[in-house]
N, CA, C and O atoms as CSV, one atom per row, in Angstrom:
chain,resi,resn,atom,element,x,y,z
A,1,MET,N,N,0.876,-1.269,-0.047
A,1,MET,CA,C,0.035,0.169,0.316
A,1,MET,C,C,1.045,1.388,-0.170
A,1,MET,O,O,2.268,1.425,-0.036
A,2,ALA,N,N,0.116,2.441,-0.814
A,2,ALA,CA,C,1.258,3.475,-0.939
A,2,ALA,C,C,0.903,4.377,0.061
A,2,ALA,O,O,-0.224,4.811,0.298
A,3,THR,N,N,2.079,4.658,0.701
A,3,THR,CA,C,1.855,6.585,1.530
A,3,THR,C,C,1.151,7.321,1.077
A,3,THR,O,O,0.617,7.193,-0.025
A,4,LYS,N,N,1.000,8.322,1.909
A,4,LYS,CA,C,0.749,9.559,1.565
A,4,LYS,C,C,1.951,10.206,0.747
A,4,LYS,O,O,1.593,10.613,-0.359
A,5,ARG,N,N,2.868,10.333,0.948
A,5,ARG,CA,C,4.356,11.049,0.727
A,5,ARG,C,C,4.054,10.018,-0.617
A,5,ARG,O,O,3.509,10.496,-1.612
A,6,ASN,N,N,4.361,8.893,-0.583
A,6,ASN,CA,C,4.395,8.040,-2.026
A,6,ASN,C,C,3.630,8.918,-3.142
A,6,ASN,O,O,4.258,9.505,-4.024
A,7,LEU,N,N,2.601,8.951,-3.065
A,7,LEU,CA,C,1.016,8.869,-3.730
A,7,LEU,C,C,1.514,9.961,-4.775
A,7,LEU,O,O,1.600,9.866,-6.000
A,8,GLN,N,N,1.994,11.651,-3.438
A,8,GLN,CA,C,2.744,13.037,-3.741
A,8,GLN,C,C,3.964,13.104,-4.533
A,8,GLN,O,O,4.268,13.841,-5.471
A,9,VAL,N,N,4.733,11.958,-3.810
A,9,VAL,CA,C,5.780,12.000,-5.387
A,9,VAL,C,C,5.403,11.885,-6.698
A,9,VAL,O,O,5.521,12.650,-7.655
A,10,ALA,N,N,4.916,10.762,-6.572
A,10,ALA,CA,C,4.115,10.222,-8.078
A,10,ALA,C,C,3.142,11.178,-8.856
A,10,ALA,O,O,3.423,11.406,-10.033
A,11,GLU,N,N,2.019,11.761,-8.307
A,11,GLU,CA,C,1.500,12.803,-8.595
A,11,GLU,C,C,2.592,14.284,-9.156
A,11,GLU,O,O,2.613,14.795,-10.276
A,12,VAL,N,N,3.159,14.553,-8.296
A,12,VAL,CA,C,4.154,15.730,-8.743
A,12,VAL,C,C,5.371,15.255,-9.917
A,12,VAL,O,O,5.719,16.073,-10.769
A,13,ILE,N,N,6.013,13.780,-9.868
A,13,ILE,CA,C,6.648,13.110,-11.311
A,13,ILE,C,C,5.486,12.958,-12.227
A,13,ILE,O,O,5.885,12.779,-13.378
A,14,LYS,N,N,4.117,12.967,-12.121
A,14,LYS,CA,C,3.547,12.580,-13.413
A,14,LYS,C,C,3.113,14.060,-13.898
A,14,LYS,O,O,3.378,14.158,-15.097
A,15,ARG,N,N,2.668,14.981,-13.500
A,15,ARG,CA,C,2.430,16.719,-13.963
A,15,ARG,C,C,3.640,16.376,-14.644
A,15,ARG,O,O,3.561,15.646,-15.632
A,16,HIS,N,N,4.979,16.891,-14.173
A,16,HIS,CA,C,5.800,17.435,-14.289
A,16,HIS,C,C,6.459,16.378,-15.334
A,16,HIS,O,O,7.598,16.691,-15.682
A,17,PHE,N,N,6.024,15.376,-15.803
A,17,PHE,CA,C,7.065,14.857,-16.686
A,17,PHE,C,C,6.088,14.558,-17.472
A,17,PHE,O,O,6.529,13.811,-18.345
A,18,SER,N,N,4.363,14.869,-17.693
A,18,SER,CA,C,4.056,15.685,-18.740
A,18,SER,C,C,4.731,16.990,-19.695
A,18,SER,O,O,5.308,17.082,-20.778
A,19,GLU,N,N,4.249,18.000,-18.507
A,19,GLU,CA,C,5.356,19.161,-19.064
A,19,GLU,C,C,6.345,18.941,-19.820
A,19,GLU,O,O,6.212,19.395,-20.957
A,20,VAL,N,N,8.049,17.983,-19.426
A,20,VAL,CA,C,8.963,17.344,-20.436
A,20,VAL,C,C,8.164,17.064,-21.630
A,20,VAL,O,O,8.199,17.901,-22.531
A,21,LEU,N,N,7.319,15.823,-21.800
A,21,LEU,CA,C,6.925,15.259,-23.185
A,21,LEU,C,C,6.605,16.574,-24.059
A,21,LEU,O,O,6.713,16.782,-25.267
A,22,LEU,N,N,6.204,17.319,-23.078
A,22,LEU,CA,C,5.100,18.838,-24.412
A,22,LEU,C,C,6.216,19.187,-24.831
A,22,LEU,O,O,6.297,18.755,-25.981
A,23,SER,N,N,7.421,19.896,-24.472
A,23,SER,CA,C,8.792,20.372,-24.724
A,23,SER,C,C,9.883,19.632,-25.073
A,23,SER,O,O,10.684,20.068,-25.899
A,24,GLU,N,N,10.055,18.292,-24.414
A,24,GLU,CA,C,11.309,17.492,-25.043
A,24,GLU,C,C,10.502,16.529,-26.187
A,24,GLU,O,O,11.023,16.309,-27.281
A,25,GLY,N,N,9.617,16.164,-25.940
A,25,GLY,CA,C,9.256,14.584,-26.833
A,25,GLY,C,C,9.258,15.045,-28.282
A,25,GLY,O,O,9.779,14.366,-29.166
A,26,GLY,N,N,8.849,15.853,-28.437
A,26,GLY,CA,C,8.799,16.095,-30.507
A,26,GLY,C,C,10.138,15.814,-30.734
A,26,GLY,O,O,10.301,15.349,-31.862
A,27,TYR,N,N,11.429,15.949,-29.918
A,27,TYR,CA,C,12.799,15.709,-30.887
A,27,TYR,C,C,13.325,14.203,-30.005
A,27,TYR,O,O,14.393,13.605,-30.130
A,28,VAL,N,N,12.029,13.846,-29.008
A,28,VAL,CA,C,12.756,12.505,-28.905
A,28,VAL,C,C,12.467,11.510,-29.898
A,28,VAL,O,O,13.309,10.818,-30.469
A,29,TYR,N,N,10.616,11.466,-30.153
A,29,TYR,CA,C,10.138,10.428,-30.702
A,29,TYR,C,C,9.280,11.236,-31.966
A,29,TYR,O,O,8.309,10.669,-32.466
A,30,GLY,N,N,9.628,12.340,-32.354
A,30,GLY,CA,C,8.882,13.425,-33.176
A,30,GLY,C,C,7.640,13.994,-33.139
A,30,GLY,O,O,7.211,14.012,-31.986
A,31,THR,N,N,6.847,14.494,-33.989
A,31,THR,CA,C,5.765,15.258,-33.991
A,31,THR,C,C,4.094,14.473,-34.036
A,31,THR,O,O,2.994,14.869,-33.650
A,32,GLU,N,N,4.540,13.248,-34.677
A,32,GLU,CA,C,3.549,11.926,-35.384
A,32,GLU,C,C,2.526,11.658,-34.165
A,32,GLU,O,O,1.414,12.160,-33.999
A,33,PRO,N,N,3.236,10.695,-33.332
A,33,PRO,CA,C,2.839,10.079,-31.835
A,33,PRO,C,C,2.509,11.195,-31.078
A,33,PRO,O,O,3.168,12.221,-30.910
A,34,LEU,N,N,1.011,10.773,-30.474
A,34,LEU,CA,C,0.946,12.030,-29.396
A,34,LEU,C,C,1.042,11.062,-27.768
A,34,LEU,O,O,0.363,10.056,-27.567
A,35,VAL,N,N,1.919,11.585,-26.870
A,35,VAL,CA,C,1.992,10.189,-25.964
A,35,VAL,C,C,1.220,11.210,-24.622
A,35,VAL,O,O,1.141,12.434,-24.514
A,36,THR,N,N,0.813,10.280,-23.874
A,36,THR,CA,C,-0.064,10.902,-21.922
A,36,THR,C,C,0.576,9.819,-21.362
A,36,THR,O,O,0.711,8.633,-21.662
A,37,VAL,N,N,1.149,10.969,-19.939
A,37,VAL,CA,C,1.671,9.765,-18.707
A,37,VAL,C,C,-0.113,9.508,-18.244
A,37,VAL,O,O,-0.894,10.422,-17.982
A,38,THR,N,N,-0.399,8.203,-18.243
A,38,THR,CA,C,-1.392,8.017,-17.301
A,38,THR,C,C,-1.441,7.553,-15.745
A,38,THR,O,O,-2.275,7.818,-14.879
A,39,GLN,N,N,-0.384,6.852,-15.696
A,39,GLN,CA,C,-0.036,6.670,-14.118
A,39,GLN,C,C,1.216,6.549,-13.686
A,39,GLN,O,O,1.752,5.647,-14.330
A,40,VAL,N,N,1.966,7.032,-12.886
A,40,VAL,CA,C,3.254,6.931,-12.448
A,40,VAL,C,C,2.842,6.145,-10.942
A,40,VAL,O,O,1.937,6.379,-10.140
A,41,ILE,N,N,3.902,5.144,-10.954
A,41,ILE,CA,C,4.471,4.211,-9.259
A,41,ILE,C,C,5.881,4.188,-8.575
A,41,ILE,O,O,6.979,3.871,-9.031
A,42,VAL,N,N,5.531,4.592,-7.433
A,42,VAL,CA,C,7.101,4.733,-7.333
A,42,VAL,C,C,7.130,4.588,-5.835
A,42,VAL,O,O,6.439,5.087,-4.947
A,43,SER,N,N,8.684,3.304,-5.826
A,43,SER,CA,C,9.171,2.781,-5.343
A,43,SER,C,C,8.832,2.738,-3.979
A,43,SER,O,O,8.370,3.853,-3.737
A,44,PRO,N,N,8.806,1.922,-2.753
A,44,PRO,CA,C,8.834,3.017,-0.966
A,44,PRO,C,C,10.065,3.260,-0.804
A,44,PRO,O,O,10.022,3.828,0.287
A,45,ASP,N,N,10.940,3.247,-1.045
A,45,ASP,CA,C,12.344,3.886,-1.204
A,45,ASP,C,C,12.728,4.595,-1.986
A,45,ASP,O,O,13.914,4.920,-1.923
A,46,PHE,N,N,11.503,5.367,-3.521
A,46,PHE,CA,C,11.692,6.407,-3.808
A,46,PHE,C,C,12.768,5.983,-4.725
A,46,PHE,O,O,13.194,6.959,-5.341
A,47,SER,N,N,13.306,4.987,-5.010
A,47,SER,CA,C,14.783,5.490,-6.206
A,47,SER,C,C,14.522,4.592,-7.766
A,47,SER,O,O,15.321,4.258,-8.640
A,48,GLN,N,N,12.980,4.394,-7.623
A,48,GLN,CA,C,12.188,4.155,-8.708
A,48,GLN,C,C,11.030,4.487,-9.141
A,48,GLN,O,O,10.122,4.295,-8.332
A,49,ALA,N,N,10.680,5.011,-10.346
A,49,ALA,CA,C,9.634,5.352,-11.051
A,49,ALA,C,C,9.153,4.591,-12.072
A,49,ALA,O,O,9.366,4.911,-13.241
A,50,LYS,N,N,8.630,3.780,-11.822
A,50,LYS,CA,C,7.336,3.137,-12.782
A,50,LYS,C,C,6.215,4.354,-13.516
A,50,LYS,O,O,5.316,4.961,-12.935
A,51,ILE,N,N,6.762,4.488,-15.466
A,51,ILE,CA,C,5.700,5.660,-16.036
A,51,ILE,C,C,4.950,5.007,-16.750
A,51,ILE,O,O,5.460,4.555,-17.775
A,52,TYR,N,N,3.785,4.773,-16.541
A,52,TYR,CA,C,2.786,4.413,-17.709
A,52,TYR,C,C,2.423,5.249,-19.048
A,52,TYR,O,O,1.520,6.075,-18.914
A,53,LEU,N,N,2.741,5.185,-19.724
A,53,LEU,CA,C,2.539,5.796,-21.288
A,53,LEU,C,C,1.362,5.678,-22.376
A,53,LEU,O,O,1.481,4.840,-23.270
A,54,SER,N,N,0.487,6.315,-22.330
A,54,SER,CA,C,-0.318,5.551,-23.125
A,54,SER,C,C,0.048,6.963,-25.017
A,54,SER,O,O,0.347,8.156,-25.073
A,55,VAL,N,N,-0.179,6.030,-25.994
A,55,VAL,CA,C,0.478,6.304,-27.375
A,55,VAL,C,C,-0.867,6.585,-28.448
A,55,VAL,O,O,-1.821,5.851,-28.190
A,56,TYR,N,N,-0.932,6.873,-28.799
A,56,TYR,CA,C,-1.520,7.851,-29.889
A,56,TYR,C,C,-1.259,8.183,-31.504
A,56,TYR,O,O,-0.332,8.867,-31.936
A,57,ASN,N,N,-2.270,7.552,-32.269
A,57,ASN,CA,C,-1.721,8.221,-33.670
A,57,ASN,C,C,-0.647,7.724,-34.313
A,57,ASN,O,O,-0.094,8.380,-35.195
A,58,THR,N,N,-0.118,6.195,-33.853
A,58,THR,CA,C,0.537,5.584,-34.779
A,58,THR,C,C,0.571,3.950,-34.531
A,58,THR,O,O,0.583,3.675,-33.331
A,59,GLU,N,N,0.584,3.191,-35.121
A,59,GLU,CA,C,1.134,1.862,-35.240
A,59,GLU,C,C,2.120,1.066,-34.394
A,59,GLU,O,O,2.110,-0.125,-34.082
A,60,ASP,N,N,2.977,2.049,-34.108
A,60,ASP,CA,C,4.294,1.058,-33.242
A,60,ASP,C,C,4.269,1.849,-32.537
A,60,ASP,O,O,4.810,2.939,-32.723
A,61,LYS,N,N,3.383,1.399,-31.124
A,61,LYS,CA,C,3.381,1.624,-30.019
A,61,LYS,C,C,4.703,1.983,-29.371
A,61,LYS,O,O,5.219,2.977,-28.861
A,62,GLN,N,N,5.042,0.619,-29.643
A,62,GLN,CA,C,6.481,-0.186,-28.904
A,62,GLN,C,C,7.549,0.695,-29.024
A,62,GLN,O,O,8.427,1.133,-28.280
A,63,SER,N,N,7.200,0.828,-30.222
A,63,SER,CA,C,8.869,1.384,-30.673
A,63,SER,C,C,9.120,3.195,-30.733
A,63,SER,O,O,10.097,3.855,-31.085
A,64,VAL,N,N,8.088,3.501,-30.343
A,64,VAL,CA,C,8.322,5.357,-29.507
A,64,VAL,C,C,8.330,4.911,-27.592
A,64,VAL,O,O,8.739,5.827,-26.879
A,65,ILE,N,N,8.041,4.019,-27.096
A,65,ILE,CA,C,8.449,3.918,-26.265
A,65,ILE,C,C,10.067,3.102,-25.640
A,65,ILE,O,O,10.398,2.873,-24.476
A,66,LEU,N,N,10.819,2.818,-26.947
A,66,LEU,CA,C,12.070,2.266,-27.175
A,66,LEU,C,C,12.667,3.482,-27.258
A,66,LEU,O,O,13.488,3.800,-26.398
A,67,GLN,N,N,12.320,4.402,-28.379
A,67,GLN,CA,C,13.370,5.280,-28.530
A,67,GLN,C,C,13.601,6.206,-27.587
A,67,GLN,O,O,14.606,6.916,-27.632
A,68,MET,N,N,12.048,6.364,-25.949
A,68,MET,CA,C,12.014,7.528,-24.769
A,68,MET,C,C,13.379,6.687,-24.357
A,68,MET,O,O,14.384,7.339,-24.074
A,69,GLU,N,N,13.417,5.280,-24.322
A,69,GLU,CA,C,14.387,4.495,-23.379
A,69,GLU,C,C,15.522,4.475,-23.670
A,69,GLU,O,O,16.349,4.025,-22.877
A,70,ASP,N,N,15.903,4.993,-24.983
A,70,ASP,CA,C,17.288,5.537,-25.988
A,70,ASP,C,C,17.553,6.959,-25.234
A,70,ASP,O,O,18.660,7.371,-24.888
A,71,GLU,N,N,16.551,7.491,-25.089
A,71,GLU,CA,C,16.763,9.163,-24.568
A,71,GLU,C,C,16.665,9.409,-23.157
A,71,GLU,O,O,16.505,10.560,-22.752
A,72,VAL,N,N,16.767,8.180,-22.163
A,72,VAL,CA,C,16.011,8.338,-20.771
A,72,VAL,C,C,17.080,9.092,-19.742
A,72,VAL,O,O,16.877,9.082,-18.528
A,73,SER,N,N,18.179,9.715,-20.305
A,73,SER,CA,C,19.114,10.372,-19.647
A,73,SER,C,C,18.888,11.706,-19.552
A,73,SER,O,O,19.252,12.448,-18.639
A,74,ARG,N,N,17.891,12.160,-21.140
A,74,ARG,CA,C,17.906,13.579,-21.402
A,74,ARG,C,C,16.500,14.061,-20.609
A,74,ARG,O,O,16.268,15.143,-20.069
A,75,LEU,N,N,15.433,12.567,-20.765
A,75,LEU,CA,C,14.205,12.785,-20.559
A,75,LEU,C,C,14.166,12.799,-18.751
A,75,LEU,O,O,13.138,13.089,-18.138
A,76,LYS,N,N,15.700,12.369,-17.950
A,76,LYS,CA,C,15.606,12.343,-16.579
A,76,LYS,C,C,16.065,13.885,-16.291
A,76,LYS,O,O,15.635,14.778,-15.561
A,77,GLN,N,N,16.945,13.788,-17.046
A,77,GLN,CA,C,17.603,15.335,-16.790
A,77,GLN,C,C,16.016,16.564,-16.972
A,77,GLN,O,O,15.866,17.396,-16.076
A,78,ALA,N,N,15.412,16.542,-17.666
A,78,ALA,CA,C,14.724,17.862,-17.919
A,78,ALA,C,C,13.632,17.458,-16.874
A,78,ALA,O,O,13.018,18.363,-16.310
A,79,LEU,N,N,13.422,16.464,-16.654
A,79,LEU,CA,C,12.182,16.074,-15.480
A,79,LEU,C,C,12.989,16.628,-13.904
A,79,LEU,O,O,12.284,16.977,-12.958
A,80,ALA,N,N,14.513,16.639,-13.817
A,80,ALA,CA,C,14.751,16.882,-12.736
A,80,ALA,C,C,15.131,18.264,-12.832
A,80,ALA,O,O,15.471,18.704,-11.734
A,81,TYR,N,N,15.183,19.013,-13.669
A,81,TYR,CA,C,15.182,20.247,-13.438
A,81,TYR,C,C,14.374,21.155,-12.768
A,81,TYR,O,O,14.550,22.001,-11.891
A,82,ARG,N,N,12.531,20.347,-14.062
A,82,ARG,CA,C,11.143,20.405,-12.887
A,82,ARG,C,C,11.243,20.277,-11.779
A,82,ARG,O,O,11.196,21.385,-11.245
A,83,VAL,N,N,11.410,19.187,-10.807
A,83,VAL,CA,C,11.130,18.801,-9.950
A,83,VAL,C,C,12.247,19.680,-8.775
A,83,VAL,O,O,11.750,20.103,-7.732
A,84,ARG,N,N,13.558,19.866,-9.021
A,84,ARG,CA,C,14.163,19.817,-8.467
A,84,ARG,C,C,13.658,20.938,-6.551
A,84,ARG,O,O,14.186,20.887,-5.440
A,85,LYS,N,N,12.685,21.613,-6.987
A,85,LYS,CA,C,12.528,21.918,-5.594
A,85,LYS,C,C,11.446,21.560,-4.941
A,85,LYS,O,O,10.789,22.287,-4.195
A,86,HIS,N,N,11.176,20.101,-5.284
A,86,HIS,CA,C,10.003,19.260,-4.851
A,86,HIS,C,C,10.628,18.402,-3.705
A,86,HIS,O,O,10.324,18.277,-2.519
A,87,MET,N,N,11.794,17.752,-4.624
A,87,MET,CA,C,12.034,16.320,-3.797
A,87,MET,C,C,13.966,16.346,-4.565
A,87,MET,O,O,14.332,16.724,-5.678
A,88,ARG,N,N,14.758,15.803,-3.446
A,88,ARG,CA,C,16.140,15.628,-3.061
A,88,ARG,C,C,16.743,15.140,-4.601
A,88,ARG,O,O,17.127,15.879,-5.508
A,89,ARG,N,N,16.693,13.682,-4.577
A,89,ARG,CA,C,16.525,13.029,-5.564
A,89,ARG,C,C,15.106,12.767,-6.556
A,89,ARG,O,O,13.906,12.770,-6.283
A,90,VAL,N,N,15.940,12.522,-7.946
A,90,VAL,CA,C,14.998,12.177,-9.054
A,90,VAL,C,C,14.971,10.504,-9.016
A,90,VAL,O,O,15.942,9.817,-8.700
A,91,PRO,N,N,14.053,10.146,-9.287
A,91,PRO,CA,C,13.867,8.558,-9.440
A,91,PRO,C,C,14.942,7.574,-10.496
A,91,PRO,O,O,14.926,7.941,-11.671
A,92,ASP,N,N,15.494,6.850,-10.301
A,92,ASP,CA,C,15.661,5.862,-12.294
A,92,ASP,C,C,13.880,5.530,-12.344
A,92,ASP,O,O,12.940,5.316,-11.579
A,93,VAL,N,N,14.204,5.664,-13.878
A,93,VAL,CA,C,12.482,6.242,-14.716
A,93,VAL,C,C,12.450,4.837,-15.287
A,93,VAL,O,O,13.570,4.334,-15.378
A,94,ALA,N,N,11.393,4.046,-15.710
A,94,ALA,CA,C,11.262,3.294,-16.265
A,94,ALA,C,C,9.560,3.498,-17.052
A,94,ALA,O,O,8.631,4.134,-16.555
A,95,PHE,N,N,9.548,2.941,-18.042
A,95,PHE,CA,C,8.730,3.843,-19.411
A,95,PHE,C,C,8.076,2.158,-19.909
A,95,PHE,O,O,8.638,1.225,-20.481
A,96,TYR,N,N,6.686,2.319,-19.398
A,96,TYR,CA,C,5.607,1.134,-19.596
A,96,TYR,C,C,4.862,1.752,-20.294
A,96,TYR,O,O,4.685,2.970,-20.273
A,97,LEU,N,N,4.044,0.480,-21.399
A,97,LEU,CA,C,3.097,1.121,-22.435
A,97,LEU,C,C,1.872,0.555,-21.740
A,97,LEU,O,O,1.648,-0.570,-21.293
A,98,ASP,N,N,0.963,1.946,-21.790
A,98,ASP,CA,C,-0.191,1.569,-21.006
A,98,ASP,C,C,-2.119,1.025,-22.395
A,98,ASP,O,O,-2.872,1.804,-22.980
A,99,ASP,N,N,-2.132,0.118,-22.366
A,99,ASP,CA,C,-2.906,-0.394,-23.723
A,99,ASP,C,C,-4.244,-0.762,-22.961
A,99,ASP,O,O,-4.896,-1.757,-23.278
A,100,THR,N,N,-4.635,0.131,-21.894
A,100,THR,CA,C,-6.001,0.192,-21.128
A,100,THR,C,C,-6.809,0.592,-22.386
A,100,THR,O,O,-7.373,-0.269,-23.061
A,101,LEU,N,N,-6.862,1.997,-22.715
A,101,LEU,CA,C,-7.513,2.306,-23.983
A,101,LEU,C,C,-7.770,1.332,-25.809
A,101,LEU,O,O,-8.713,1.156,-26.581
A,102,ASP,N,N,-6.479,0.995,-25.759
A,102,ASP,CA,C,-6.655,0.471,-26.608
A,102,ASP,C,C,-7.564,-0.590,-26.857
A,102,ASP,O,O,-8.037,-0.968,-27.929
A,103,GLU,N,N,-7.785,-1.131,-25.375
A,103,GLU,CA,C,-7.912,-2.721,-24.880
A,103,GLU,C,C,-9.309,-2.884,-25.176
A,103,GLU,O,O,-9.932,-3.830,-25.658
A,104,MET,N,N,-9.908,-0.913,-24.488
A,104,MET,CA,C,-11.230,-0.758,-24.168
A,104,MET,C,C,-11.804,-0.601,-25.773
A,104,MET,O,O,-12.889,-1.083,-26.098
A,105,TYR,N,N,-10.855,0.199,-26.809
A,105,TYR,CA,C,-11.164,0.381,-28.406
A,105,TYR,C,C,-11.680,-1.341,-28.694
A,105,TYR,O,O,-12.737,-1.736,-29.187
A,106,ARG,N,N,-10.750,-1.970,-28.291
A,106,ARG,CA,C,-11.189,-3.508,-29.054
A,106,ARG,C,C,-12.088,-4.436,-28.955
A,106,ARG,O,O,-12.562,-5.205,-29.792
A,107,LEU,N,N,-12.426,-4.168,-26.952
A,107,LEU,CA,C,-13.660,-4.292,-27.149
A,107,LEU,C,C,-15.438,-4.109,-27.237
A,107,LEU,O,O,-16.426,-4.843,-27.198
A,108,ASN,N,N,-15.031,-2.196,-27.424
A,108,ASN,CA,C,-16.329,-2.323,-27.631
A,108,ASN,C,C,-16.323,-2.082,-29.703
A,108,ASN,O,O,-17.287,-1.543,-30.248
A,109,LYS,N,N,-15.504,-2.420,-30.251
A,109,LYS,CA,C,-15.762,-3.171,-31.365
A,109,LYS,C,C,-15.885,-4.328,-31.385
A,109,LYS,O,O,-15.988,-4.812,-32.512
A,110,LEU,N,N,-15.929,-5.239,-30.259
A,110,LEU,CA,C,-16.154,-6.681,-30.411
A,110,LEU,C,C,-17.415,-6.660,-29.872
A,110,LEU,O,O,-17.669,-7.744,-30.397
A,111,PHE,N,N,-18.738,-6.321,-29.122
A,111,PHE,CA,C,-19.699,-5.553,-28.495
A,111,PHE,C,C,-20.538,-5.007,-29.494
A,111,PHE,O,O,-21.730,-5.315,-29.513
A,112,ASN,N,N,-19.843,-3.899,-30.687
A,112,ASN,CA,C,-20.898,-3.874,-31.972
A,112,ASN,C,C,-21.055,-4.822,-32.461
A,112,ASN,O,O,-22.029,-5.532,-32.210
A,113,ARG,N,N,-20.125,-5.130,-33.329
A,113,ARG,CA,C,-19.848,-6.139,-33.747
A,113,ARG,C,C,-21.491,-7.460,-32.938
A,113,ARG,O,O,-22.619,-7.757,-33.331
A,114,LEU,N,N,-20.819,-7.743,-31.990
A,114,LEU,CA,C,-21.977,-8.432,-31.508
A,114,LEU,C,C,-23.226,-8.546,-31.865
A,114,LEU,O,O,-24.014,-9.322,-32.405
A,115,HIS,N,N,-23.084,-6.757,-31.031
A,115,HIS,CA,C,-24.654,-6.315,-31.085
A,115,HIS,C,C,-26.096,-6.364,-32.789
A,115,HIS,O,O,-27.300,-6.522,-32.993
A,116,ASN,N,N,-24.683,-6.078,-33.605
A,116,ASN,CA,C,-25.551,-6.107,-35.126
A,116,ASN,C,C,-25.878,-7.487,-35.355
A,116,ASN,O,O,-27.018,-7.857,-35.635
A,117,GLU,N,N,-24.801,-8.321,-35.229
A,117,GLU,CA,C,-24.970,-9.765,-35.474
A,117,GLU,C,C,-26.627,-10.186,-34.331
A,117,GLU,O,O,-27.399,-11.033,-34.781
A,118,GLY,N,N,-26.878,-9.672,-33.284
A,118,GLY,CA,C,-27.703,-10.195,-32.857
A,118,GLY,C,C,-27.618,-11.401,-31.656
A,118,GLY,O,O,-28.387,-12.121,-31.018
A,119,HIS,N,N,-26.114,-11.122,-31.786
A,119,HIS,CA,C,-25.489,-12.305,-30.260
A,119,HIS,C,C,-25.738,-12.227,-29.191
A,119,HIS,O,O,-25.543,-13.146,-28.395
A,120,MET,N,N,-26.439,-10.652,-28.769
A,120,MET,CA,C,-26.457,-10.107,-27.279
A,120,MET,C,C,-27.481,-10.611,-26.584
A,120,MET,O,O,-27.488,-10.598,-25.354
A,121,GLY,N,N,-28.235,-10.998,-27.147
A,121,GLY,CA,C,-29.836,-11.466,-26.479
A,121,GLY,C,C,-30.824,-10.288,-26.316
A,121,GLY,O,O,-31.883,-10.743,-25.884
A,122,ASP,N,N,-30.910,-8.466,-26.558
A,122,ASP,CA,C,-31.397,-7.596,-26.562
A,122,ASP,C,C,-32.982,-7.552,-27.370
A,122,ASP,O,O,-33.975,-6.873,-27.111
A,123,GLU,N,N,-32.728,-8.603,-28.468
A,123,GLU,CA,C,-33.661,-9.161,-28.838
A,123,GLU,C,C,-35.308,-9.933,-27.937
A,123,GLU,O,O,-36.485,-9.616,-27.765
A,124,GLU,N,N,-34.084,-11.418,-27.489
A,124,GLU,CA,C,-35.439,-11.497,-26.093
A,124,GLU,C,C,-35.599,-10.817,-25.009
A,124,GLU,O,O,-36.563,-11.148,-24.318
A,125,GLU,N,N,-34.800,-9.770,-24.560
A,125,GLU,CA,C,-35.911,-9.278,-23.226
A,125,GLU,C,C,-36.510,-7.978,-24.237
A,125,GLU,O,O,-37.291,-7.508,-23.410
A,126,ASN,N,N,-36.640,-7.263,-25.215
A,126,ASN,CA,C,-38.098,-6.032,-26.118
A,126,ASN,C,C,-39.151,-6.937,-25.945
A,126,ASN,O,O,-40.158,-6.392,-25.496
A,127,GLU,N,N,-39.313,-8.792,-26.264
A,127,GLU,CA,C,-40.326,-8.768,-26.837
A,127,GLU,C,C,-41.197,-9.183,-25.356
A,127,GLU,O,O,-42.422,-9.303,-25.374
C-alpha cells in the first residue's frame, strides 16, 4: 500500500513529466505520435519510478517507448530540472506502455459487432 508521501511524489512526477513530454517529446520520438502519462508508481524507497504511457496516432507504439528509453538520460535530466524544488533526488525512471484504452476500443468494437449480429440477447428482452 502506498503512503501519502509516495502518492504525492508520484503525482509530482506525473505532472512534471507530462510537461517534459510537451517540450522534449518532439525531439525524442517526433511530432507524429501523441504520448500521455497515465500513471506513475514510485517504489517505497523513492529510488524507482514506473511511468505508464499511452501512445496514440501511430501503429508501432512499442518503438516510441524504445526511443524514449534510448533518450532516458535526457528525459530524466529535464524532469530533474523541473522537480528540483519538490524533491532532493529524482528516481530512476522506467517506461511502460499502457494499452488500457486500446483494449477498451477493441472490446467496444467486439460488443458492437456482436450486437449488430444479434448475439447479445437484446431481442429476447424486448419481446
